[in-house]
C-alpha positions as CSV (number, residue, x, y, z in Angstrom):
1,X,-3.2,1.7,17.4
2,X,-2.1,5.3,17.0
3,X,-3.5,7.7,14.4
4,X,-1.2,10.6,13.5
5,X,-3.0,13.4,11.6
6,X,-1.0,15.4,9.0
7,X,2.3,13.6,9.6
8,X,4.1,15.2,6.7
9,X,4.7,18.5,8.3
10,X,8.0,20.0,9.5
11,X,9.6,17.8,12.2
12,X,7.4,14.7,11.9
13,X,9.3,13.0,9.2
14,X,12.4,13.1,11.2
15,X,10.6,11.4,14.1
16,X,9.1,8.6,12.1
17,X,12.0,6.0,12.2
18,X,12.1,6.0,16.0
19,X,8.4,6.3,16.5
20,X,7.3,3.4,14.3
21,X,10.0,0.8,14.9
22,X,10.4,0.3,18.6
23,X,7.0,1.2,20.1
24,X,5.1,-2.1,19.7
25,X,2.2,0.0,18.4
26,X,0.5,0.1,15.0
27,X,0.5,3.6,13.4
28,X,-1.8,5.1,10.9
29,X,-0.3,8.2,9.3
30,X,-3.4,10.1,8.0
31,X,-3.1,12.6,5.2
32,X,-6.1,13.7,3.1
33,X,-3.9,14.0,0.0
34,X,-2.0,11.2,-1.7
35,X,0.2,13.9,-3.4
36,X,1.8,14.7,0.0
37,X,3.8,11.5,-0.3
38,X,5.2,12.6,-3.7
39,X,7.3,15.4,-2.0
40,X,8.6,13.2,0.8
41,X,11.8,11.2,0.3
42,X,11.2,7.7,-1.1
43,X,13.1,6.3,1.8
44,X,10.0,6.9,3.9
45,X,8.7,3.7,2.4
46,X,11.3,1.9,4.6
47,X,9.2,2.8,7.6
48,X,5.6,3.1,6.4
49,X,3.6,1.7,3.5
50,X,1.1,3.9,1.7
51,X,-2.5,2.8,1.5
52,X,-4.7,4.7,-0.9
53,X,-8.3,4.5,0.4
54,X,-10.0,6.2,-2.5
55,X,-11.1,2.8,-3.7
56,X,-12.7,2.0,-0.3
57,X,-14.3,5.2,0.7
58,X,-17.6,6.5,-0.7
59,X,-18.5,9.1,2.0
60,X,-17.0,12.2,3.4
61,X,-14.4,11.5,6.0
62,X,-15.0,12.3,9.7
63,X,-12.7,12.6,12.6
64,X,-14.7,10.0,14.6
65,X,-12.6,7.0,15.4
66,X,-14.1,3.9,16.9
67,X,-12.0,1.5,19.0
68,X,-12.2,-2.2,18.7
69,X,-11.0,-5.4,20.3
70,X,-10.3,-8.9,19.1
71,X,-13.2,-11.3,19.1
72,X,-12.8,-14.3,21.4
73,X,-12.9,-16.6,18.4
74,X,-10.2,-14.7,16.5
75,X,-7.6,-16.9,14.8
76,X,-4.4,-15.4,13.7
77,X,-3.3,-16.1,10.1
78,X,-0.5,-18.5,9.7
79,X,2.8,-16.8,8.8
80,X,2.7,-16.8,5.0
81,X,5.6,-17.5,2.8
82,X,7.0,-14.2,1.4
83,X,8.0,-14.2,-2.3
84,X,9.7,-11.4,-4.3
85,X,6.7,-10.6,-6.6
86,X,7.2,-7.9,-9.1
87,X,10.8,-7.5,-8.0
88,X,12.1,-5.9,-11.3
89,X,9.2,-3.5,-11.5
90,X,9.7,-2.3,-7.9
91,X,13.4,-2.0,-8.6
92,X,12.6,0.1,-11.7
93,X,10.6,2.5,-9.4
94,X,13.7,3.0,-7.3
95,X,12.7,1.4,-4.0
96,X,15.1,0.0,-1.5
97,X,15.3,-3.7,-0.6
98,X,13.7,-3.0,2.8
99,X,10.7,-1.2,1.2
100,X,10.3,-4.1,-1.3
101,X,10.4,-6.7,1.5
102,X,7.8,-4.8,3.5
103,X,5.5,-4.8,0.5
104,X,6.2,-8.4,-0.3
105,X,5.0,-9.2,3.3
106,X,1.8,-7.4,2.5
107,X,1.4,-9.4,-0.7
108,X,1.9,-12.6,1.2
109,X,-0.8,-11.7,3.7
110,X,-3.2,-10.8,0.9
111,X,-2.5,-14.2,-0.7
112,X,-3.0,-15.9,2.7
113,X,-6.3,-14.1,3.4
114,X,-7.7,-14.9,-0.1
115,X,-6.4,-18.5,0.2
116,X,-4.1,-18.5,-2.9
117,X,-3.4,-16.8,-6.2
118,X,-6.5,-15.5,-7.8
119,X,-7.4,-12.5,-10.0
120,X,-8.5,-10.8,-6.8
121,X,-5.1,-11.4,-5.2
122,X,-3.4,-9.9,-8.3
123,X,-5.8,-7.0,-8.3
124,X,-5.3,-6.1,-4.7
125,X,-1.5,-6.2,-5.2
126,X,-2.0,-3.6,-7.9
127,X,-4.5,-1.4,-6.0
128,X,-2.9,-1.5,-2.5
129,X,0.8,-2.0,-3.4
130,X,2.0,-1.3,-6.9
131,X,-0.3,1.7,-7.6
132,X,0.7,3.7,-4.5
133,X,4.4,2.9,-4.9
134,X,4.3,4.0,-8.6
135,X,2.4,7.2,-7.8
136,X,4.8,8.1,-5.0
137,X,7.8,7.4,-7.3
138,X,6.1,9.6,-10.0
139,X,6.1,6.7,-12.5
140,X,2.5,5.8,-13.1
141,X,3.3,5.3,-16.8
142,X,5.6,2.3,-15.8
143,X,2.6,0.9,-13.8
144,X,0.5,1.0,-16.9
145,X,3.2,-0.8,-18.9
146,X,3.5,-3.4,-16.2
147,X,-0.3,-3.9,-16.1
148,X,-0.4,-4.5,-19.9
149,X,2.4,-7.0,-19.9
150,X,1.6,-8.9,-16.7
151,X,0.5,-12.4,-17.6
152,X,-1.6,-12.8,-14.4
153,X,-4.1,-10.1,-14.9
154,X,-6.3,-8.5,-12.3
155,X,-10.0,-8.5,-12.9
156,X,-11.5,-6.2,-15.5
157,X,-13.1,-4.2,-12.7
158,X,-9.8,-3.5,-10.9
159,X,-8.1,-2.7,-14.3
160,X,-10.9,-0.1,-14.9
161,X,-10.4,1.4,-11.4
162,X,-6.7,1.8,-12.0
163,X,-7.1,3.3,-15.4
164,X,-9.8,5.7,-14.2
165,X,-7.7,6.7,-11.2
166,X,-4.8,7.5,-13.4
167,X,-7.0,9.5,-15.8
168,X,-6.7,7.1,-18.8
169,X,-8.9,5.0,-20.9
170,X,-8.7,1.2,-20.7
């Protein structure tokens, strides 16, 4: 794993395609501000997927990184079936087919980890996929519309988190 601090400075974005595709390494591009991605070209989502950690972090960040290794009893997840979930919504945000396929792969892994379609699965799709994509595209209002009309609702807790993050009332 490689952590790149402040990757959205001059020169780095031009290096991303070659750095992340052929290296065999897993990259974390670390930026303290989600808004940094709003000024980058949307095509960056062909190479990296945004992960907003505000929902996971409750302490000040540090620059201490701890290495890890696989447990001897680690079992890999089976290769999940990828489905085009929220295809029309993602298209309305303006994302490419490659970016959508990358996100669908994440959605399939979430479903595999949680062992099927649950309100948590739906909620995590919103928190860790649809919300960051909508924010980067500058179309959070479309996300709110999607959330209201989606028949498979996330839990009330996750809906509240999304509404609060976007500065609205539920």
